C-alpha positions as CSV (number, residue, x, y, z in Angstrom):
1,M,-49.9,200.1,94.9
2,N,-49.8,203.6,94.8
3,R,-48.0,205.3,92.2
4,P,-48.0,208.9,91.9
5,A,-45.6,210.9,89.7
6,F,-43.6,212.4,92.3
7,R,-42.1,215.5,90.3
8,L,-41.2,217.6,92.8
9,S,-39.2,220.4,91.2
10,R,-41.0,223.6,89.9
11,R,-39.8,222.9,86.5
12,G,-41.2,219.3,86.4
13,V,-38.1,217.7,85.9
14,L,-34.9,219.6,86.8
15,G,-32.6,219.9,83.8
16,G,-29.2,218.5,84.4
17,A,-25.8,219.8,83.1
18,A,-24.4,218.0,80.2
19,L,-21.4,215.8,81.0
20,A,-18.8,214.9,79.1
21,V,-17.9,211.2,78.3
22,P,-14.3,210.7,77.0
23,V,-12.9,207.6,75.7
24,L,-10.7,206.1,78.3
25,A,-7.4,205.1,77.4
26,A,-7.2,202.1,79.6
27,C,-9.0,200.0,82.1
28,S,-9.1,200.6,85.8
29,A,-8.1,198.0,88.7
30,P,-11.3,197.9,91.1
31,G,-11.4,201.4,92.9
32,E,-8.9,203.0,90.5
33,S,-11.1,204.9,87.9
34,Q,-9.8,207.0,85.0
35,S,-11.7,209.7,86.6
36,T,-12.0,213.0,84.5
37,A,-12.2,215.0,88.0
38,P,-10.9,218.5,87.4
39,G,-6.7,218.7,88.0
40,P,-5.1,220.6,90.1
41,S,-4.6,223.3,86.9
42,A,-8.5,223.7,86.9
43,A,-10.0,226.7,88.2
44,P,-11.5,226.5,92.1
45,Q,-14.8,225.3,92.6
46,T,-17.1,224.8,95.4
47,I,-20.0,222.0,95.8
48,R,-22.3,221.3,98.3
49,F,-22.3,217.9,100.0
50,A,-25.7,217.0,102.1
51,N,-25.3,214.3,104.9
52,W,-28.1,213.3,107.7
53,Q,-25.0,211.4,110.2
54,A,-23.3,213.7,112.3
55,D,-21.3,210.7,113.4
56,Y,-19.8,210.4,109.9
57,K,-18.3,213.8,109.5
58,P,-15.3,213.8,112.1
59,F,-14.1,210.7,110.0
60,Q,-15.0,212.2,106.6
61,D,-13.3,215.7,107.6
62,Q,-9.9,213.7,107.9
63,I,-10.0,212.6,104.3
64,F,-12.3,215.3,102.3
65,P,-9.1,217.7,101.6
66,S,-7.3,214.9,99.9
67,F,-10.2,215.1,97.3
68,S,-10.0,219.1,97.1
69,E,-6.1,219.2,97.1
70,K,-6.5,217.2,93.9
71,T,-8.9,218.6,91.8
72,R,-9.2,222.4,93.4
73,V,-12.8,221.0,94.3
74,T,-13.8,222.3,97.9
75,V,-16.6,220.5,99.1
76,D,-19.1,222.5,101.2
77,Y,-20.6,220.1,104.5
78,E,-24.3,220.3,105.3
79,L,-25.7,218.5,107.9
80,H,-29.7,217.9,108.1
81,P,-31.7,216.0,110.3
82,S,-32.5,212.3,109.3
83,G,-36.0,210.4,108.4
84,G,-39.0,212.1,107.6
85,P,-37.4,215.5,108.2
86,W,-34.5,215.0,105.6
87,A,-37.2,213.9,103.1
88,E,-38.8,217.1,103.7
89,K,-35.5,219.2,103.6
90,M,-34.7,217.8,100.0
91,T,-38.0,217.9,98.7
92,A,-38.0,221.6,99.8
93,L,-35.0,222.2,98.2
94,F,-35.4,220.3,94.9
95,V,-38.3,222.4,94.5
96,S,-36.5,225.5,95.3
97,G,-34.4,224.9,92.7
98,D,-31.5,224.7,95.2
99,P,-30.6,221.0,96.0
100,P,-27.3,220.1,97.1
101,D,-24.8,218.7,94.4
102,V,-23.9,215.5,95.9
103,A,-25.6,213.9,98.9
104,H,-25.5,211.0,101.2
105,S,-29.0,209.3,100.4
106,N,-31.5,208.3,103.0
107,S,-32.4,205.0,101.1
108,H,-35.8,204.5,102.7
109,T,-37.1,207.7,101.0
110,D,-35.2,209.2,98.2
111,T,-36.1,207.1,95.5
112,R,-38.9,209.2,95.1
113,F,-36.5,211.7,93.9
114,Y,-35.1,209.4,91.5
115,D,-39.2,208.7,89.9
116,G,-39.7,212.5,90.3
117,G,-36.8,213.2,87.6
118,D,-34.4,215.0,90.7
119,I,-31.6,212.7,90.6
120,M,-29.3,212.6,87.9
121,D,-29.0,208.7,85.8
122,L,-25.3,208.2,86.5
123,G,-25.2,205.4,83.9
124,P,-23.3,207.5,81.6
125,V,-20.6,207.9,84.4
126,V,-20.4,204.4,85.4
127,A,-19.6,203.6,81.9
128,R,-17.2,206.5,81.6
129,E,-15.3,205.2,84.7
130,K,-15.5,201.8,83.9
131,L,-17.0,201.0,87.3
132,N,-18.5,197.3,87.4
133,L,-21.0,197.7,90.5
134,D,-21.5,193.9,90.6
135,R,-18.4,192.6,90.4
136,D,-16.7,195.0,93.0
137,Y,-19.2,196.4,95.2
138,V,-21.6,195.1,98.0
139,L,-24.5,196.9,97.1
140,M,-27.9,197.3,99.6
141,G,-30.5,197.4,96.8
142,T,-31.2,201.5,95.9
143,E,-28.3,202.1,93.7
144,R,-30.3,201.1,90.8
145,W,-34.0,201.9,90.2
146,C,-35.8,200.7,87.2
147,G,-33.1,199.7,85.2
148,K,-31.3,203.2,85.8
149,T,-28.4,203.9,88.0
150,F,-29.0,206.9,90.4
151,A,-26.5,206.5,93.1
152,L,-22.9,205.0,93.7
153,P,-22.2,202.2,96.4
154,Y,-20.7,204.0,99.6
155,F,-20.9,201.8,102.6
156,A,-21.3,198.3,103.4
157,E,-23.7,197.7,106.8
158,P,-23.8,193.7,106.8
159,F,-25.4,192.4,110.3
160,G,-23.8,190.2,112.5
161,I,-25.0,188.4,116.1
162,Y,-22.4,190.2,118.8
163,Y,-22.1,188.0,122.1
164,N,-20.4,188.4,125.3
165,K,-17.6,185.5,125.3
166,T,-17.1,186.3,129.2
167,M,-20.9,185.6,129.9
168,L,-20.6,182.2,128.0
169,Q,-17.5,181.2,129.6
170,K,-19.1,182.4,133.2
171,L,-21.8,180.1,132.2
172,G,-19.9,177.2,131.1
173,Q,-21.1,177.3,127.8
174,P,-18.8,176.3,124.3
175,D,-17.9,179.6,122.1
176,P,-19.5,178.4,118.9
177,W,-16.7,179.6,117.2
178,V,-14.6,177.1,119.2
179,S,-17.1,174.0,119.0
180,A,-18.6,174.6,115.7
181,R,-16.2,176.7,113.8
182,G,-18.9,179.5,113.7
183,D,-21.1,177.2,111.7
184,W,-23.6,177.2,114.8
185,T,-27.5,176.3,114.4
186,W,-30.4,178.3,115.5
187,E,-31.4,175.7,118.0
188,Q,-27.9,176.4,119.7
189,M,-28.7,180.1,119.5
190,M,-31.7,179.7,121.1
191,T,-31.0,176.8,123.8
192,L,-28.0,179.2,124.9
193,A,-30.3,182.4,125.3
194,R,-32.3,180.2,127.4
195,I,-29.0,179.4,129.4
196,A,-28.0,182.9,129.7
197,T,-31.4,184.3,130.8
198,R,-31.3,184.8,134.6
199,D,-32.2,187.8,136.9
200,D,-31.7,191.1,135.2
201,V,-30.2,189.4,132.1
202,K,-31.7,188.5,129.2
203,G,-30.5,185.4,126.2
204,M,-31.0,188.1,123.4
205,Y,-32.2,191.3,121.8
206,W,-33.1,190.9,117.9
207,P,-34.5,194.2,116.9
208,Y,-37.7,193.4,115.0
209,T,-38.1,197.3,113.5
210,P,-37.9,198.3,110.9
211,P,-39.0,195.3,109.1
212,G,-35.8,194.1,107.4
213,Y,-34.1,193.6,110.9
214,F,-36.8,190.6,111.1
215,G,-35.8,189.4,107.7
216,P,-33.8,186.4,108.9
217,W,-36.6,185.0,111.0
218,A,-38.4,184.2,108.2
219,W,-35.8,183.9,105.2
220,T,-33.8,181.4,107.2
221,W,-36.5,179.0,107.0
222,G,-37.7,179.8,103.3
223,A,-40.1,182.1,103.9
224,N,-41.0,185.9,103.0
225,F,-43.0,188.9,103.9
226,V,-42.9,190.6,101.1
227,D,-43.7,189.7,97.3
228,W,-40.9,191.5,95.7
229,D,-42.0,191.4,91.9
230,T,-45.4,192.6,92.7
231,M,-44.4,194.7,95.6
232,T,-46.9,193.1,97.7
233,Y,-46.8,192.7,101.6
234,R,-47.3,189.3,102.9
235,W,-47.3,189.2,106.4
236,S,-50.1,186.9,106.6
237,S,-48.6,184.2,104.6
238,P,-48.1,180.9,106.6
239,G,-44.4,181.4,106.6
240,A,-44.1,184.9,107.5
241,M,-46.6,184.4,110.6
242,D,-44.6,181.1,111.6
243,A,-41.4,183.5,111.6
244,V,-43.5,186.1,113.8
245,Q,-44.9,183.6,116.2
246,R,-41.4,182.0,116.8
247,L,-39.6,185.5,118.0
248,Q,-43.0,186.2,119.9
249,N,-42.8,182.9,121.7
250,A,-39.2,184.0,122.8
251,I,-40.1,187.4,123.7
252,A,-43.5,187.3,125.3
253,R,-44.1,183.5,126.7
254,D,-40.4,182.1,127.3
255,K,-38.8,185.6,127.8
256,T,-35.3,184.6,126.8
257,F,-35.3,187.8,124.4
258,M,-35.2,191.5,125.3
259,H,-39.1,193.0,124.1
260,G,-37.9,196.6,122.5
261,D,-39.2,198.1,125.5
262,E,-37.1,196.6,127.6
263,W,-34.1,197.6,125.6
264,T,-35.1,201.2,125.8
265,A,-35.6,201.0,129.7
266,V,-32.3,199.7,129.8
267,R,-30.4,202.3,127.9
268,T,-32.1,204.7,129.7
269,A,-31.0,203.1,133.0
270,Q,-27.5,203.3,131.4
271,G,-27.5,207.2,130.9
272,G,-29.2,206.9,127.4
273,V,-26.2,206.2,125.7
274,K,-24.7,202.5,126.2
275,E,-27.0,199.8,125.0
276,A,-27.8,196.7,127.1
277,F,-25.5,194.5,125.2
278,Q,-22.7,197.0,126.2
279,G,-23.8,196.8,129.7
280,G,-23.5,193.0,130.0
281,K,-27.5,192.6,130.2
282,V,-27.8,190.5,127.4
283,L,-25.7,187.7,125.8
284,F,-26.5,188.0,122.0
285,W,-27.2,191.1,120.1
286,F,-28.1,191.1,116.6
287,R,-26.6,194.4,115.5
288,S,-25.0,196.3,112.6
289,V,-21.3,196.0,111.5
290,T,-21.6,200.0,112.4
291,D,-21.7,199.1,116.0
292,I,-18.1,197.8,116.1
293,P,-16.4,201.4,117.4
294,R,-19.5,202.0,119.4
295,N,-18.8,198.6,121.4
296,R,-14.9,199.4,121.8
297,L,-16.2,202.7,123.0
298,Q,-18.7,201.8,125.4
299,I,-17.5,198.2,126.5
300,G,-13.6,199.6,126.8
301,T,-12.4,195.9,129.2
302,D,-15.5,195.2,131.0
303,F,-15.8,192.1,129.2
304,E,-14.5,189.7,125.6
305,W,-17.1,190.1,122.8
306,D,-17.0,188.8,119.4
307,V,-19.5,188.3,116.7
308,L,-21.1,185.5,115.0
309,P,-23.0,184.7,111.7
310,V,-26.8,184.0,111.6
311,P,-26.9,180.7,112.7
312,K,-28.2,177.9,109.8
313,A,-31.7,176.5,110.5
314,D,-30.2,173.1,109.2
315,N,-27.6,171.6,107.2
316,A,-30.2,172.6,103.9
317,R,-31.2,176.1,104.7
318,P,-28.0,177.9,106.0
319,G,-28.4,181.4,108.0
320,V,-29.7,184.0,105.6
321,G,-28.2,187.3,106.8
322,F,-28.9,191.0,106.3
323,Q,-27.4,194.2,104.6
324,A,-28.4,198.0,105.0
325,G,-26.6,201.1,104.0
326,H,-26.8,203.9,102.0
327,P,-25.5,205.0,98.9
328,N,-24.7,208.5,97.3
329,W,-26.7,210.4,94.5
330,V,-25.9,213.6,92.6
331,A,-28.7,216.2,91.6
332,K,-29.7,216.3,87.9
333,G,-29.7,219.9,88.4
334,T,-26.5,220.7,89.8
335,K,-24.2,223.1,87.6
336,K,-21.1,221.4,88.2
337,A,-21.7,218.2,87.0
338,D,-18.4,217.2,86.6
339,A,-16.9,218.0,90.0
340,A,-20.0,216.5,91.4
341,T,-19.7,213.5,89.6
342,A,-16.0,213.0,90.2
343,F,-16.5,213.7,93.6
344,A,-19.4,210.9,93.9
345,V,-17.4,208.4,92.0
346,W,-14.0,209.0,94.3
347,L,-16.2,208.4,97.4
348,S,-16.6,205.0,95.9
349,Q,-13.2,204.5,95.1
350,S,-10.1,203.2,97.1
351,E,-8.5,206.4,98.7
352,S,-12.0,207.6,100.4
353,Q,-12.4,203.5,100.9
354,D,-9.2,202.3,102.1
355,H,-9.5,205.7,104.7
356,M,-12.9,203.9,105.7
357,A,-11.7,200.7,106.1
358,E,-8.6,201.7,108.3
359,T,-11.0,204.1,110.5
360,K,-13.7,201.3,111.0
361,F,-16.2,204.3,111.1
362,L,-18.1,202.3,108.6
363,M,-17.0,198.9,106.3
364,P,-16.4,199.9,102.6
365,A,-18.5,199.2,99.6
366,L,-15.5,198.6,98.0
367,R,-15.0,195.1,98.1
368,A,-11.1,195.4,97.2
369,S,-10.9,197.4,100.5
370,H,-12.4,194.7,102.9
371,A,-8.8,193.1,103.4
372,R,-7.8,196.6,105.0
373,F,-11.0,196.8,107.1
374,V,-10.7,193.1,108.7
375,R,-7.2,193.9,109.9
376,L,-7.0,194.2,113.6
377,N,-4.4,195.3,116.1
378,P,-3.4,192.8,119.1
379,G,-5.9,192.7,121.4
380,E,-8.5,194.4,119.2
381,S,-12.4,193.1,119.1
382,P,-14.3,191.4,117.3
383,A,-11.7,188.5,116.5
384,H,-14.1,187.3,113.8
385,I,-14.5,191.0,112.0
386,Q,-14.3,188.9,108.9
387,Q,-17.9,187.4,109.6
388,F,-19.3,190.7,107.9
389,P,-17.2,190.6,104.5
390,D,-18.6,186.6,104.5
391,V,-22.0,188.0,104.7
392,F,-21.7,188.4,101.0
393,K,-20.5,184.7,100.6
394,K,-23.8,183.4,101.5
395,P,-27.6,184.2,100.9
396,H,-28.5,187.8,102.4
397,G,-31.7,189.9,102.4
398,W,-32.3,193.9,102.2
399,H,-34.8,196.6,103.5
400,F,-37.8,196.6,101.3
401,R,-37.8,200.0,100.2
402,H,-40.1,202.5,98.5
403,H,-41.0,206.0,98.8
404,A,-42.4,206.3,101.7
405,S,-41.1,203.6,103.8
406,P,-41.1,205.3,106.9
407,D,-44.9,205.8,106.8
408,G,-45.0,201.9,106.5
409,D,-42.7,201.5,109.1
410,T,-44.7,204.0,111.5
411,I,-47.4,201.4,110.8
412,F,-45.5,198.4,111.5
413,A,-43.9,199.3,114.7
414,P,-46.9,199.8,117.7
415,V,-48.6,196.8,115.8
416,I,-45.6,194.1,116.0
417,N,-44.5,195.8,119.9
418,A,-48.1,194.9,120.8
419,V,-47.5,191.2,119.3
420,M,-44.2,190.8,120.6
421,R,-45.5,191.8,124.3
422,G,-48.1,189.2,123.7
423,E,-51.0,191.7,123.8
424,R,-52.2,190.5,120.0
425,P,-52.6,187.3,118.4
426,V,-50.3,187.1,115.4
427,A,-52.7,186.0,112.7
428,S,-55.4,189.4,112.9
429,A,-52.2,191.4,113.3
430,M,-50.5,190.6,110.5
431,Q,-53.6,190.7,108.4
432,E,-53.9,194.2,109.4
433,L,-50.3,195.2,108.7
434,D,-50.6,193.4,105.2
435,Q,-53.5,195.9,104.3
436,Q,-52.5,198.6,106.0
437,M,-48.7,198.9,105.0
438,Q,-49.8,198.3,101.5
439,Q,-51.9,201.4,101.6
440,K,-48.3,203.1,102.5
441,L,-46.9,201.9,99.4
442,V,-45.8,204.6,96.9
443,V,-43.6,204.0,94.3
444,G,-43.6,205.4,90.6
445,A,-44.7,203.9,87.2
446,C,-42.3,200.8,87.2
447,S,-42.1,197.9,89.5
448,P,-38.5,198.3,90.5
449,Y,-37.8,195.0,92.1
450,K,-39.3,193.0,89.0
451,G,-36.8,190.3,89.3
452,T,-34.8,190.5,92.3
453,K,-34.2,187.5,94.0
454,I,-34.6,188.1,98.0
455,P,-32.6,186.5,99.8
456,R,-29.8,187.8,97.4
457,P,-27.8,184.8,96.1
458,G,-23.9,185.0,98.0
459,S,-21.0,185.5,95.4
């Protein structure tokens, strides 16, 4: 494991503006903190907010003015490329001493800035605002790092299995919500995928890159491909290899699941926008809650669709779900600490979170806003949208993140793609992944996941 210091600023560690920590008069309800944000009589200020998700901006543009009206703090919105270019851009901004005040984190790269001393420790803010992150939010794994709180929750991103109800009906197969009240089994999923496979239609597409997407195939069966305590890849462990072999069989041998190459080809054939599931080319699709608005747009009235949970292996082994997502951080070197932290807190609080729930452009991280999120208008899909908040009532996993996660994923993708095409044997390929991905694993001086249990217990 590589442990560089990652001190990226030109002064070593950027100096943060001092935070006032006033005593609060009373406790707040979840999502209603006693913020010390600048009020309407305060002098106008402008803070910079950086984001890498362009499709969030139209919705954020609807609600950000409310924060400005209450605080006289204008939010100057910056859009930057995602992935590696985001990390490069943030690195350059930190080194130049000109970072954004607040940012929507790319959680796969930004832990390097935590360890580099460039991100504010928000522990005092959490204490001041009386935020209870564990009780009131669903977390994704990088809000805390090495015992400190470096980011605040923003949105939840549980995954589920979207399915084509119309296709099931035409096949004469029972809907698992009707036959099993959604408490279905892995064997039922595989059987229905086999029945649905015909001509140019496959039973399922389960994306397996980045590695976290593959997680339920191992976790549900009691295995793992990472030792979280020691931050060691374990793809060559027996349980992990069994999981990879089962998915390889479904794709390469049985041809009931789509390979990633097929999925890309279908998207291209459908104009580069509509996914295979949205075009009626697969029965099942394991994907994020964030695909609800995309499904509504692309499917329209073409067919009826819904969502299921990850199925159980058997009564002793429940299906283990998956949670992705990204939080928001504040630059340690901001010269507008009160305004910046007030905005970061506001993003995690009821006004912003309820707007998110009502528009459904994302699912709120704030549990108190979930009831709004699951409300549907007559005829809206998915009917069982409650499945997404229910992910957190059961065991679920996270992405395994470190300072150079994309570098490891770059190694993972071509190897696992070859395995899923049946071009490489599982055992030797997994041994190669253990060695090569471990060489790319980079963290700071601590073991950030020490004591973390994955799958996470439900609550």
